[in-house]
C-alpha positions as CSV (number, residue, x, y, z in Angstrom):
1,M,26.9,-125.1,21.9
2,R,24.1,-122.8,22.0
3,D,24.8,-121.1,18.4
4,T,24.6,-124.8,17.0
5,E,21.1,-125.2,18.5
6,N,19.9,-121.6,17.1
7,M,21.5,-122.8,13.5
8,E,19.3,-126.1,13.9
9,A,16.3,-124.4,15.1
10,E,16.4,-121.8,11.9
11,M,17.2,-124.8,9.6
12,E,14.0,-126.9,10.9
13,Y,11.9,-123.3,10.2
14,D,13.2,-123.5,6.8
15,D,12.2,-126.7,6.1
16,E,8.6,-125.7,7.0
17,E,6.2,-124.5,4.3
18,E,5.8,-120.8,4.6
19,P,2.2,-119.6,5.1
20,S,0.3,-118.2,2.4
21,F,-1.0,-114.5,2.7
22,S,-2.7,-114.6,-0.6
23,D,-6.6,-114.1,-0.8
24,P,-9.0,-116.8,-1.3
25,E,-10.1,-117.1,-5.1
26,D,-13.7,-116.2,-3.8
27,F,-12.6,-113.3,-1.8
28,V,-14.4,-109.9,-2.9
29,D,-12.3,-106.7,-1.5
30,D,-15.4,-104.2,-0.4
31,I,-13.3,-101.6,1.5
32,S,-12.9,-98.5,-0.7
33,D,-9.6,-96.2,-0.6
34,Q,-11.6,-93.4,1.2
35,E,-12.4,-95.8,4.1
36,L,-9.0,-97.5,4.7
37,L,-6.9,-94.2,3.8
38,G,-9.4,-91.3,4.2
39,D,-6.7,-89.1,6.1
40,V,-4.1,-89.5,3.2
41,L,-6.1,-89.3,0.5
42,K,-7.6,-85.6,1.6
43,D,-4.1,-84.2,1.1
44,Q,-3.8,-85.7,-2.3
45,P,-3.5,-83.4,-5.0
46,Q,-6.3,-82.4,-7.2
47,E,-6.9,-82.0,-10.9
48,A,-7.3,-79.0,-11.7
49,D,-7.1,-76.5,-14.7
50,G,-5.4,-73.7,-12.4
51,I,-8.5,-71.7,-12.5
52,D,-9.9,-72.4,-9.0
53,S,-7.0,-69.7,-7.4
54,V,-8.1,-66.7,-9.3
55,I,-10.8,-64.1,-8.3
56,V,-12.3,-61.2,-10.3
57,V,-12.2,-57.7,-8.6
58,D,-15.0,-55.4,-10.1
59,N,-15.6,-51.8,-9.3
60,V,-11.7,-51.2,-9.2
61,P,-10.9,-47.4,-9.8
62,Q,-10.3,-46.7,-13.8
63,V,-6.7,-45.2,-13.5
64,G,-4.1,-44.0,-16.1
65,Q,-0.5,-45.4,-16.5
66,D,0.8,-42.8,-14.1
67,R,-1.3,-43.8,-11.3
68,L,-1.1,-47.6,-11.9
69,E,1.6,-48.4,-9.6
70,K,-0.3,-47.1,-6.7
71,L,-3.4,-48.7,-7.1
72,K,-1.6,-52.0,-7.5
73,N,0.1,-51.0,-4.1
74,V,-3.7,-50.5,-2.5
75,I,-5.0,-53.9,-3.9
76,Q,-2.2,-55.8,-2.9
77,K,-2.2,-54.4,0.5
78,I,-6.0,-55.8,1.0
79,F,-5.8,-58.7,-0.7
80,S,-2.7,-60.1,0.0
81,K,-3.9,-60.8,3.6
82,F,-5.9,-63.4,2.5
83,G,-2.7,-65.6,1.2
84,K,0.2,-65.1,-1.2
85,I,-0.8,-63.5,-4.5
86,T,1.4,-65.2,-7.3
87,N,0.0,-63.3,-10.4
88,E,-2.3,-60.2,-11.0
89,F,-3.7,-58.9,-14.5
90,Y,-5.1,-55.2,-15.0
91,P,-6.9,-54.9,-18.3
92,D,-6.5,-52.0,-20.1
93,T,-7.9,-49.9,-23.0
94,D,-6.3,-46.5,-24.5
95,G,-4.0,-46.6,-21.4
96,K,-6.5,-46.5,-18.8
97,T,-7.4,-49.9,-16.7
98,K,-11.2,-50.8,-17.4
99,G,-12.1,-51.4,-13.6
100,Y,-11.6,-54.9,-13.1
101,I,-8.7,-56.9,-12.3
102,F,-7.4,-60.9,-11.8
103,L,-5.7,-61.9,-9.0
104,E,-4.4,-65.5,-8.6
105,Y,-3.3,-66.9,-5.2
106,S,-1.4,-69.7,-4.2
107,A,-4.0,-72.0,-3.3
108,P,-7.9,-72.4,-3.8
109,S,-8.8,-71.9,-0.2
110,H,-6.9,-68.2,-0.2
111,A,-9.1,-67.6,-3.1
112,Q,-12.2,-68.3,-1.4
113,E,-11.2,-66.3,1.8
114,A,-10.5,-63.7,-0.5
115,V,-14.3,-63.9,-1.7
116,K,-15.9,-64.3,1.4
117,S,-13.9,-61.3,3.2
118,A,-13.6,-58.8,0.4
119,D,-16.7,-58.9,-1.2
120,G,-18.8,-55.6,-0.5
121,Y,-15.2,-54.1,0.6
122,K,-15.5,-50.4,0.6
123,L,-12.5,-48.8,-0.6
124,D,-14.2,-44.9,-0.9
125,K,-17.2,-43.4,-1.6
126,Q,-17.6,-44.2,-5.2
127,H,-15.9,-47.8,-5.4
128,T,-17.2,-50.9,-3.5
129,F,-15.4,-53.8,-4.7
130,R,-17.3,-56.9,-5.8
131,V,-15.2,-60.1,-5.5
132,N,-16.0,-63.6,-7.2
133,L,-14.4,-66.8,-7.8
134,F,-13.2,-67.0,-11.5
135,T,-15.0,-70.7,-11.9
136,D,-18.3,-69.0,-10.9
137,F,-19.0,-67.5,-14.0
138,D,-19.3,-70.9,-16.0
139,K,-21.9,-72.1,-12.9
140,Y,-23.7,-68.5,-13.2
141,M,-23.5,-69.2,-17.3
142,S,-25.1,-72.6,-16.9
143,I,-28.0,-71.9,-14.9
144,C,-31.1,-73.3,-16.4
145,D,-33.3,-70.8,-17.7
146,E,-36.6,-73.0,-16.7
147,W,-37.9,-71.4,-13.4
148,E,-38.2,-74.8,-10.8
149,T,-40.8,-74.4,-7.8
150,P,-38.9,-75.3,-5.0
151,E,-40.2,-78.7,-3.0
152,K,-42.7,-77.3,-0.3
153,Q,-41.2,-77.9,3.4
154,P,-43.8,-79.4,5.5
155,F,-45.1,-77.5,8.5
156,K,-44.1,-78.5,12.1
157,D,-46.3,-77.3,14.8
158,F,-44.8,-77.3,18.1
159,G,-47.7,-76.0,19.9
160,N,-47.9,-72.7,21.9
161,L,-44.5,-72.0,22.5
162,R,-45.4,-69.4,25.1
163,H,-48.3,-71.6,26.9
164,W,-46.8,-70.7,30.6
165,M,-47.8,-66.9,30.0
166,E,-51.6,-68.2,30.0
167,D,-51.6,-69.6,33.3
168,P,-55.0,-68.6,35.0
169,D,-52.9,-68.0,38.3
170,C,-50.0,-66.2,36.8
171,R,-47.4,-69.0,37.9
172,D,-43.9,-68.4,36.9
173,Q,-41.6,-71.6,36.2
174,Y,-38.2,-72.9,36.8
175,S,-36.1,-75.7,36.2
176,V,-34.5,-77.6,38.7
177,I,-31.7,-80.4,38.3
178,Y,-30.9,-82.8,41.3
179,E,-29.5,-86.3,41.6
180,S,-26.4,-84.8,40.6
181,G,-27.5,-84.2,37.4
182,E,-29.1,-87.5,36.9
183,R,-33.1,-85.8,36.6
184,T,-34.3,-82.5,35.4
185,G,-37.6,-81.0,36.2
186,I,-39.6,-78.2,35.4
187,F,-42.1,-77.0,37.9
188,A,-44.7,-74.0,38.4
189,N,-44.1,-72.2,41.3
190,D,-46.6,-72.0,44.1
191,A,-47.1,-70.4,47.6
192,K,-47.8,-73.6,48.9
193,E,-45.7,-76.4,47.1
194,P,-44.2,-76.6,43.5
195,I,-46.4,-78.1,41.2
196,E,-44.4,-80.5,38.5
197,V,-45.1,-79.5,35.2
198,E,-42.4,-82.0,33.7
199,E,-39.8,-84.5,34.9
200,R,-37.1,-86.5,33.0
201,A,-34.3,-88.6,33.7
202,R,-30.7,-88.1,32.1
203,W,-32.7,-84.8,30.0
204,T,-29.0,-83.1,30.2
205,E,-25.7,-84.2,30.3
206,T,-24.4,-81.0,32.2
207,Y,-26.6,-78.3,32.8
208,V,-29.7,-76.5,31.1
209,R,-29.8,-72.7,30.0
210,W,-33.3,-70.6,29.2
211,S,-33.4,-68.4,26.0
212,P,-33.8,-64.5,27.2
213,K,-37.3,-64.6,26.6
214,G,-38.1,-67.9,27.7
215,T,-39.2,-69.4,24.7
216,Y,-36.6,-72.3,24.4
217,L,-34.7,-74.9,27.0
218,A,-31.4,-75.3,26.0
219,T,-29.7,-79.1,27.1
220,F,-26.2,-79.9,27.0
221,H,-25.0,-83.2,25.1
222,Q,-21.8,-84.6,24.0
223,R,-22.5,-84.1,20.5
224,G,-24.2,-80.8,20.5
225,I,-27.3,-78.9,21.7
226,A,-31.1,-79.6,21.9
227,L,-33.7,-77.0,22.2
228,W,-37.1,-77.7,23.7
229,G,-40.3,-76.0,24.2
230,G,-44.1,-76.1,24.0
231,E,-46.7,-77.3,26.5
232,K,-45.2,-80.8,26.1
233,F,-41.3,-79.5,26.2
234,K,-41.4,-81.2,22.5
235,Q,-37.4,-81.0,20.8
236,I,-37.8,-78.2,18.5
237,Q,-34.3,-77.9,17.0
238,R,-30.9,-79.9,17.7
239,F,-27.3,-78.4,16.7
240,S,-24.5,-80.7,16.2
241,H,-21.4,-79.0,17.8
242,Q,-19.2,-82.0,19.2
243,G,-18.0,-81.6,22.7
244,V,-20.0,-78.5,23.1
245,Q,-19.3,-76.3,26.5
246,L,-21.0,-73.1,26.6
247,I,-23.6,-71.4,24.9
248,D,-25.4,-68.1,24.4
249,F,-28.4,-66.8,22.9
250,S,-29.0,-63.6,21.0
251,P,-31.4,-61.1,22.8
252,C,-34.1,-61.5,20.4
253,E,-34.2,-65.3,20.4
254,R,-32.8,-65.6,16.5
255,Y,-29.6,-67.1,16.6
256,V,-27.6,-69.3,19.3
257,V,-23.6,-69.2,19.5
258,T,-21.7,-72.8,20.8
259,F,-18.2,-73.2,22.0
260,S,-16.4,-76.4,21.6
261,P,-12.7,-77.0,22.5
262,L,-12.4,-80.0,20.4
263,M,-13.8,-79.2,16.5
264,D,-11.3,-76.1,15.4
265,T,-9.0,-76.7,12.5
266,K,-6.7,-74.0,10.7
267,D,-8.8,-74.0,7.4
268,D,-12.5,-74.6,9.0
269,P,-12.8,-72.7,12.2
270,Q,-15.7,-74.4,14.3
271,A,-14.7,-73.4,17.8
272,I,-17.4,-71.2,17.8
273,I,-20.4,-71.3,15.8
274,I,-23.2,-69.1,15.2
275,W,-26.7,-71.2,14.2
276,D,-30.1,-69.9,13.2
277,V,-32.7,-70.9,15.8
278,L,-35.8,-71.3,13.0
279,T,-33.6,-73.3,10.6
280,G,-30.9,-75.1,12.6
281,Q,-28.5,-74.1,9.9
282,K,-24.7,-72.8,10.7
283,K,-24.5,-69.4,9.8
284,R,-20.7,-68.9,10.7
285,G,-18.0,-70.4,12.7
286,F,-15.0,-68.3,14.3
287,H,-11.3,-69.4,15.9
288,C,-11.4,-69.2,19.6
289,E,-8.0,-69.6,21.6
290,S,-9.5,-69.2,24.9
291,S,-13.3,-69.2,26.6
292,A,-11.9,-67.8,30.0
293,H,-14.5,-64.6,29.3
294,W,-17.3,-66.0,27.6
295,P,-19.4,-65.0,25.8
296,I,-16.9,-63.8,23.5
297,F,-19.4,-62.4,21.3
298,K,-21.5,-59.6,23.0
299,W,-24.8,-58.8,21.0
300,S,-26.2,-55.5,20.6
301,P,-30.2,-55.4,22.3
302,D,-31.9,-55.8,19.1
303,G,-29.9,-58.5,18.0
304,K,-28.8,-56.8,14.6
305,F,-25.0,-56.9,15.3
306,F,-22.3,-58.6,17.9
307,A,-19.1,-57.6,18.7
308,R,-15.6,-59.5,19.4
309,M,-12.3,-57.8,20.8
310,T,-9.4,-59.2,20.1
311,Q,-5.7,-57.5,20.4
312,D,-5.9,-53.6,19.6
313,T,-9.0,-54.8,17.3
314,L,-12.9,-54.4,18.0
315,S,-14.6,-56.3,15.3
316,I,-18.6,-55.5,15.0
317,Y,-20.6,-57.9,12.6
318,E,-23.8,-57.5,11.4
319,T,-26.7,-59.9,10.8
320,P,-28.2,-61.7,8.7
321,S,-24.8,-61.6,6.5
322,M,-22.5,-62.4,9.4
323,G,-20.2,-60.3,7.9
324,L,-18.1,-57.5,9.3
325,L,-19.8,-53.9,9.2
326,E,-18.6,-52.1,6.1
327,K,-16.4,-55.1,5.8
328,K,-13.7,-53.3,8.3
329,S,-12.7,-54.0,12.1
330,L,-12.4,-51.2,14.4
331,K,-8.4,-50.4,15.0
332,I,-7.9,-49.5,18.7
333,N,-4.9,-49.8,20.5
334,G,-5.0,-51.5,24.0
335,I,-8.8,-51.7,24.0
336,K,-9.3,-53.3,27.1
337,D,-13.1,-54.3,27.4
338,F,-16.3,-53.0,25.8
339,S,-20.4,-53.3,26.6
340,W,-23.5,-52.8,24.7
341,S,-26.1,-50.7,26.0
342,P,-28.9,-52.7,27.0
343,G,-31.5,-49.9,25.3
344,D,-29.8,-48.5,22.5
345,N,-27.1,-49.7,19.8
346,I,-24.2,-48.1,21.7
347,I,-20.8,-49.7,22.7
348,A,-19.0,-48.5,25.4
349,F,-15.2,-49.2,25.3
350,W,-12.0,-48.1,27.4
351,V,-8.4,-47.9,26.7
352,P,-5.8,-47.7,29.6
353,E,-3.2,-44.9,29.6
354,D,0.1,-44.8,27.3
355,K,2.8,-42.7,28.4
356,D,1.6,-39.2,28.3
357,I,-1.8,-40.1,26.8
358,P,-4.4,-40.6,29.0
359,A,-6.8,-43.4,29.6
360,R,-10.2,-42.8,28.0
361,V,-14.0,-44.2,28.1
362,T,-15.6,-43.9,24.9
363,L,-19.3,-44.1,24.1
364,M,-19.8,-45.1,20.3
365,Q,-23.2,-45.3,18.2
366,L,-23.5,-47.8,15.8
367,P,-23.8,-48.5,12.6
368,S,-22.7,-45.1,12.3
369,R,-19.5,-45.2,14.3
370,N,-20.2,-41.7,15.5
371,E,-18.3,-41.0,19.0
372,I,-21.0,-39.6,20.9
373,R,-18.8,-39.2,24.2
374,V,-15.4,-39.3,25.1
375,R,-14.0,-39.1,28.9
376,N,-10.6,-39.0,29.5
377,L,-9.1,-40.2,33.0
378,F,-5.9,-40.1,34.8
379,N,-3.7,-42.2,36.7
380,V,-6.0,-45.4,36.3
381,V,-5.3,-49.3,37.4
382,D,-8.6,-50.6,36.1
383,C,-11.9,-50.1,34.8
384,K,-15.1,-51.8,34.7
385,L,-18.5,-50.7,33.2
386,H,-22.1,-51.1,34.2
387,W,-25.1,-50.7,32.4
388,Q,-28.0,-49.7,34.2
389,K,-30.8,-52.2,32.7
390,N,-32.9,-50.0,30.2
391,G,-29.5,-47.9,29.0
392,D,-30.5,-45.1,30.9
393,Y,-27.5,-44.8,33.2
394,L,-23.7,-45.9,32.7
395,C,-21.3,-46.4,35.8
396,V,-17.6,-46.7,35.1
397,K,-15.8,-48.1,38.4
398,V,-12.6,-46.6,38.3
399,D,-9.5,-47.6,40.4
400,R,-6.9,-45.1,40.4
401,T,-3.8,-44.2,42.3
402,P,-3.8,-40.5,42.6
403,K,-0.3,-39.2,42.7
404,G,1.3,-38.2,46.2
405,T,-1.1,-41.0,47.8
406,Q,-0.5,-44.7,48.7
407,G,-3.3,-47.1,48.0
408,V,-6.2,-47.3,45.5
409,V,-9.3,-44.5,45.3
410,T,-12.5,-45.8,43.4
411,N,-14.5,-43.6,41.2
412,F,-17.8,-44.0,39.8
413,E,-18.3,-42.0,37.1
414,I,-21.8,-41.7,36.0
415,F,-22.8,-41.0,32.3
416,R,-26.4,-39.9,32.0
417,M,-27.0,-41.4,28.9
418,R,-30.7,-39.8,27.7
419,E,-29.3,-36.1,28.7
420,K,-27.8,-33.9,26.0
421,Q,-24.1,-34.3,25.8
422,V,-24.4,-36.9,28.2
423,P,-23.2,-35.3,30.9
424,V,-21.1,-37.2,33.9
425,D,-21.1,-37.2,37.7
426,V,-18.5,-38.6,40.0
427,V,-18.8,-40.1,43.0
428,E,-15.7,-41.1,44.8
429,M,-15.1,-44.0,47.5
430,K,-11.4,-44.3,49.1
431,E,-12.7,-47.8,50.7
432,G,-12.3,-51.3,48.8
433,I,-14.9,-52.0,46.9
434,I,-16.9,-55.4,47.0
435,A,-19.9,-55.0,44.6
436,F,-21.8,-52.9,42.9
437,A,-25.4,-53.1,41.4
438,W,-27.6,-51.0,39.5
439,E,-31.6,-50.5,40.4
440,P,-33.3,-52.5,37.1
441,N,-36.0,-49.8,36.2
442,G,-35.0,-46.7,38.4
443,S,-32.2,-44.5,39.2
444,K,-30.7,-45.9,42.5
445,F,-27.4,-47.9,42.5
446,A,-26.3,-49.9,45.9
447,V,-22.5,-50.1,46.9
448,L,-20.8,-52.6,49.3
449,H,-17.5,-51.4,50.5
450,G,-14.9,-51.7,53.0
451,E,-13.5,-55.0,54.9
452,S,-15.0,-57.8,56.5
453,P,-15.8,-57.6,59.6
454,R,-16.9,-54.2,58.9
455,I,-18.7,-54.2,55.8
456,N,-20.9,-51.4,54.7
457,V,-23.7,-50.8,52.3
458,S,-24.7,-47.4,50.6
459,F,-27.5,-46.4,48.7
460,Y,-27.1,-43.4,45.6
461,H,-30.2,-41.7,44.1
462,V,-28.9,-40.2,40.9
463,K,-31.6,-37.0,40.8
464,N,-32.5,-35.1,37.6
465,N,-31.0,-31.8,38.9
466,G,-27.7,-33.1,38.2
467,K,-26.7,-34.3,41.4
468,I,-26.0,-37.9,43.5
469,D,-27.4,-38.2,46.7
470,L,-26.8,-40.9,49.2
471,I,-29.8,-41.9,50.5
472,K,-28.7,-44.4,53.5
473,M,-25.6,-46.4,54.7
474,F,-26.1,-49.6,56.7
475,D,-22.6,-50.5,58.5
476,K,-21.5,-53.9,59.5
477,Q,-23.0,-56.2,56.9
478,Q,-22.4,-59.8,56.5
479,A,-23.0,-59.4,52.7
480,N,-20.7,-59.9,49.3
481,S,-23.1,-59.8,46.8
482,I,-26.5,-57.4,46.0
483,F,-29.4,-59.2,44.4
484,W,-31.9,-56.3,42.9
485,S,-35.4,-57.3,42.1
486,P,-36.2,-57.1,38.5
487,Q,-38.9,-54.9,39.2
488,G,-36.7,-52.7,41.4
489,Q,-37.1,-51.0,44.5
490,F,-36.2,-54.4,46.7
491,L,-33.2,-56.3,47.1
492,V,-31.4,-59.0,48.9
493,L,-27.7,-58.6,50.5
494,A,-26.3,-62.1,50.8
495,G,-23.2,-63.1,51.9
496,L,-22.7,-66.7,50.0
497,R,-20.4,-69.5,50.4
498,S,-17.7,-68.2,53.4
499,M,-20.2,-66.0,54.7
500,N,-22.2,-68.9,55.9
501,G,-25.5,-67.5,53.8
502,A,-26.7,-64.4,55.7
503,L,-29.8,-62.5,53.8
504,A,-31.2,-59.4,54.5
505,F,-34.1,-58.1,52.8
506,V,-34.4,-54.4,52.3
507,D,-36.5,-51.9,50.9
508,T,-34.8,-49.1,49.1
509,S,-37.9,-46.7,48.9
510,D,-37.9,-45.7,52.5
511,C,-34.3,-47.8,53.3
512,T,-35.9,-50.0,55.9
513,M,-34.9,-53.5,56.5
514,M,-37.6,-56.0,56.5
515,N,-36.2,-58.9,57.5
516,I,-32.6,-60.5,58.4
517,A,-32.1,-64.2,58.0
518,E,-29.9,-66.8,57.3
519,H,-29.6,-70.1,54.8
520,Y,-26.7,-71.9,55.7
521,M,-23.9,-72.2,52.9
522,A,-26.0,-71.0,50.2
523,S,-24.5,-70.7,47.3
524,D,-26.8,-69.0,44.6
525,V,-29.6,-66.3,44.7
526,E,-32.5,-66.4,41.9
527,W,-35.3,-63.6,41.5
528,D,-38.4,-64.7,39.6
529,P,-39.5,-62.4,36.5
530,T,-42.0,-60.7,39.0
531,G,-39.7,-59.7,41.7
532,R,-42.5,-61.2,43.8
533,Y,-40.5,-64.5,45.1
534,V,-36.8,-65.0,45.4
535,V,-34.8,-68.1,46.0
536,T,-31.9,-69.0,47.6
537,S,-29.7,-72.4,47.2
538,V,-27.1,-74.5,48.2
539,S,-25.7,-76.2,44.9
540,W,-24.1,-79.7,45.2
541,W,-21.9,-78.8,42.8
542,S,-20.1,-76.4,45.4
543,H,-21.1,-77.8,48.7
544,K,-21.8,-81.6,49.1
545,V,-24.3,-81.6,51.6
546,D,-27.2,-79.3,52.7
547,N,-28.5,-79.2,49.3
548,A,-31.8,-77.7,48.7
549,F,-33.8,-74.7,47.6
550,W,-35.6,-72.5,49.9
551,L,-38.6,-69.8,48.6
552,W,-38.8,-66.4,50.1
553,T,-41.7,-63.2,49.7
554,F,-39.9,-60.4,48.3
555,Q,-40.2,-59.4,51.9
556,G,-38.0,-62.0,53.9
557,R,-40.9,-64.5,54.6
558,L,-39.8,-68.3,54.3
559,L,-42.5,-70.3,52.3
560,Q,-40.9,-73.6,51.5
561,K,-37.9,-75.6,52.2
562,N,-37.5,-78.0,49.5
563,N,-35.0,-80.7,49.9
564,K,-33.9,-82.4,46.5
565,D,-31.3,-85.2,46.9
566,R,-27.9,-83.4,45.4
567,F,-29.7,-80.6,44.0
568,C,-27.8,-79.0,41.5
569,Q,-29.3,-75.9,40.0
570,L,-32.4,-73.6,39.7
571,L,-33.1,-71.5,36.8
572,W,-36.5,-69.1,36.6
573,R,-37.9,-69.4,33.3
574,P,-37.6,-65.6,31.9
575,C,-40.6,-63.9,30.8
576,P,-40.8,-61.9,27.5
577,P,-41.4,-58.2,27.1
578,S,-44.8,-56.7,28.5
579,L,-47.0,-55.9,25.4
580,L,-48.5,-52.8,27.6
581,T,-47.5,-49.4,27.3
582,H,-45.6,-47.2,29.8
583,E,-48.9,-45.1,30.3
584,Q,-51.0,-48.5,30.3
585,I,-48.8,-49.4,33.0
586,K,-48.9,-46.2,34.8
587,L,-52.8,-46.5,34.8
588,I,-52.9,-49.8,36.4
589,K,-50.7,-48.7,39.2
590,K,-52.4,-45.7,39.6
591,D,-55.5,-48.4,40.1
592,L,-54.1,-50.7,42.2
593,K,-56.3,-50.9,44.9
594,K,-59.3,-51.5,42.8
595,Y,-57.1,-54.4,41.2
596,S,-56.0,-55.2,44.4
597,K,-59.5,-56.0,46.0
598,I,-60.2,-58.5,43.2
599,F,-56.8,-60.1,43.9
600,E,-57.9,-60.5,47.6
601,Q,-61.4,-62.0,46.8
602,K,-59.1,-64.6,44.5
603,D,-56.8,-65.4,47.6
604,R,-60.3,-66.2,49.8
605,L,-61.3,-68.2,46.9
606,S,-58.3,-70.4,46.9
607,Q,-58.5,-70.7,50.7
608,S,-62.1,-71.4,50.2
609,K,-61.5,-74.2,47.7
610,A,-58.7,-75.6,50.0
611,S,-61.4,-76.2,52.7
612,K,-63.8,-77.7,50.3
613,E,-60.7,-79.9,48.8
614,L,-60.4,-81.1,52.3
615,V,-64.0,-81.4,53.1
616,D,-64.4,-83.7,49.6
617,K,-61.0,-85.8,50.9
618,R,-62.8,-86.5,54.5
619,R,-66.4,-87.3,52.8
620,T,-64.1,-89.8,50.2
621,M,-62.5,-91.6,53.2
622,M,-66.0,-91.6,55.1
623,E,-67.3,-93.2,51.5
624,D,-64.7,-96.0,51.6
625,Y,-65.1,-96.7,55.3
626,R,-69.0,-97.2,54.8
627,K,-68.3,-99.6,51.7
628,Y,-65.9,-101.5,53.5
629,R,-68.1,-102.2,56.7
630,E,-70.7,-103.7,54.2
631,R,-68.2,-105.8,52.7
632,A,-66.9,-107.3,55.9
633,S,-71.1,-107.2,57.6
634,Q,-71.8,-109.6,53.9
635,M,-68.8,-111.8,54.9
636,Y,-69.6,-112.3,58.5
637,Q,-73.4,-113.6,57.3
638,E,-71.6,-115.7,54.7
639,Q,-69.6,-117.4,57.6
640,K,-72.6,-118.2,59.9
641,S,-72.9,-121.7,58.9
642,L,-69.4,-122.4,59.4
643,R,-69.8,-120.8,63.2
644,L,-72.5,-123.0,64.1
645,E,-71.1,-125.8,62.6
646,L,-68.1,-125.6,64.4
647,R,-70.0,-124.3,68.1
648,G,-72.3,-127.7,67.7
649,G,-75.3,-126.0,66.8
650,V,-75.2,-123.1,69.1
651,D,-75.8,-119.9,67.9
652,S,-73.4,-117.4,69.2
653,D,-74.8,-114.7,67.6
654,E,-77.9,-114.9,69.1
655,L,-76.8,-115.4,73.0
656,D,-77.0,-111.9,73.4
657,G,-79.8,-110.9,71.4
658,N,-83.2,-112.9,73.2
659,V,-83.3,-110.8,76.5
660,E,-86.8,-112.4,77.5
661,D,-84.9,-115.9,78.0
662,W,-82.4,-113.9,80.5
663,E,-83.1,-114.9,84.4
664,E,-81.9,-112.7,87.1
665,E,-79.6,-113.9,89.8
666,T,-78.1,-111.7,92.8
667,I,-74.5,-113.2,94.1
668,E,-73.5,-111.7,97.2
669,F,-69.7,-112.2,98.4
670,F,-67.7,-111.1,101.5
671,I,-65.0,-108.3,100.5
672,N,-63.8,-106.6,103.9
673,E,-64.0,-106.8,107.7
674,E,-63.6,-103.4,109.5
675,I,-64.0,-103.3,113.4
676,I,-64.0,-99.6,114.3
677,P,-63.8,-99.2,118.5
678,I,-66.5,-96.5,120.0
679,G,-66.4,-95.0,123.0
680,D,-67.7,-95.5,126.5
681,L,-71.3,-94.1,126.3
């Protein structure tokens, strides 16, 4: 029965007229194949004459037939890593090669990669390869002989990019993100209260970052990075990098490095991009599997070189070409970590033990690649590299397990970088190390060691006589972090997060505790660039209540408590290096008493200025009251006729005014009676 019904339904459907899928007569197809099938057409084979995959290598050694096979093996070894070589041709004359060759790859992309990577490759002292695409010869032959003047680009004036350095009161600036990232403000620091410089809603989507010299403020957006600067914080540059998450500047502020996990492809590396800050142009892209150890690239202090570590390889690149230094990476088996000196173009790296070969720390001068010092280490578990800010010293924290003992012993290997042959001193500590930090502009370092609740802090001094002295040790400290003042001498021992924000302010010149305080649940400590003030804060990103930042003097005196709704981040604006020489700075320190009198006078003037402002405010309030009283009196007089009418012609305003019409009347009334008995007289 059911089958019969289905057949009848199908017959009825067949009898109906089929719908038409044809386009109307006046239909215009305005959708191109590229829009409709773009992802398919990009893989479409391209018409070519076969020469797009051919490269020409010049400055190849000229050899005879007896050495030709050896030359081919060398060429194959160098150029086969860029792709499969399908054909090769070595022109010769009189049985000797001409000094140039032709290589054909299986794909044009392989040929382009060979040109990019092998051009300038140094085979030996006499032979440096020059590599070009075969198709480039046609391009160079068709260049017009007449010079065309490039179009002049208009000059963009962004104002004084270092205007904040000209503040007459020498106020430093800092950025603040609050309302869970919805608002970002720039403030000038003042001992009384912050002075707002600029404030915007949704200025950034995640966080902000200052450039190393404070010239630019970088904001993060889904489509890329924007740089802001000048007096009004105008947009100076933007870099399109979809999904950007991390950023890093070169020390000279000429280049910026961005990372995004969304953009990387096999043929077009875009996970990491290096940009030119001035022009906004992309200089080079790199692949990146993980950003766990950011920054991936580490810069030399002058910004001329940057380096990257991969498995068993240290790759050093040079600017502005962004190519490998001498076209070669360094093969270093087992390399674990490396770091640039902050003061010189020197790289320190360490390699763990391998069977009978001890672990070693190597100092390498660049660009010469000379090894200026090698230190062998035994029974090593781990190493950490800590440079002093000026590059005067390098501390290698070495965790060791000596034979015949249990547990880990820590050695601090101190390299004296400014002395001949770089001598090394050793400080041994048998307790666990919590934190280590160099004095930025000095020769002292601080170490937090031990286990809670017995955490100790020790201060050491590296002396010129080849000794390292223990200056002072404070025991039972509630601290897990060390924060030195940028100018040295003073530091803050902080117990952040789990230690409830315990703070200790120390003067290391005589190792005295200037103050002990607490900022409950503090998550961050930030010194200002001058070392005069320090900020402690509770970030909404790490703790959802009590979000605020407090301002302290370097001595530990609390100046301000700034509560911001869902406060997230505070960053001080860095200052560029001083233009004064060391001799001029020494002279200023020598005459500090003379300058201090001038500053004390300015402080008194600022206080009197504050008093004057208070007097002016009171005078303004008195003047406002006088004007109000005059307006009220005038209104009272204007309403007199209305009052007379309402009171039947009686001028109540004059009742108390005519004293002559007054009549005096005395009224007596009984108040009380009291009977006092008097004894017999």
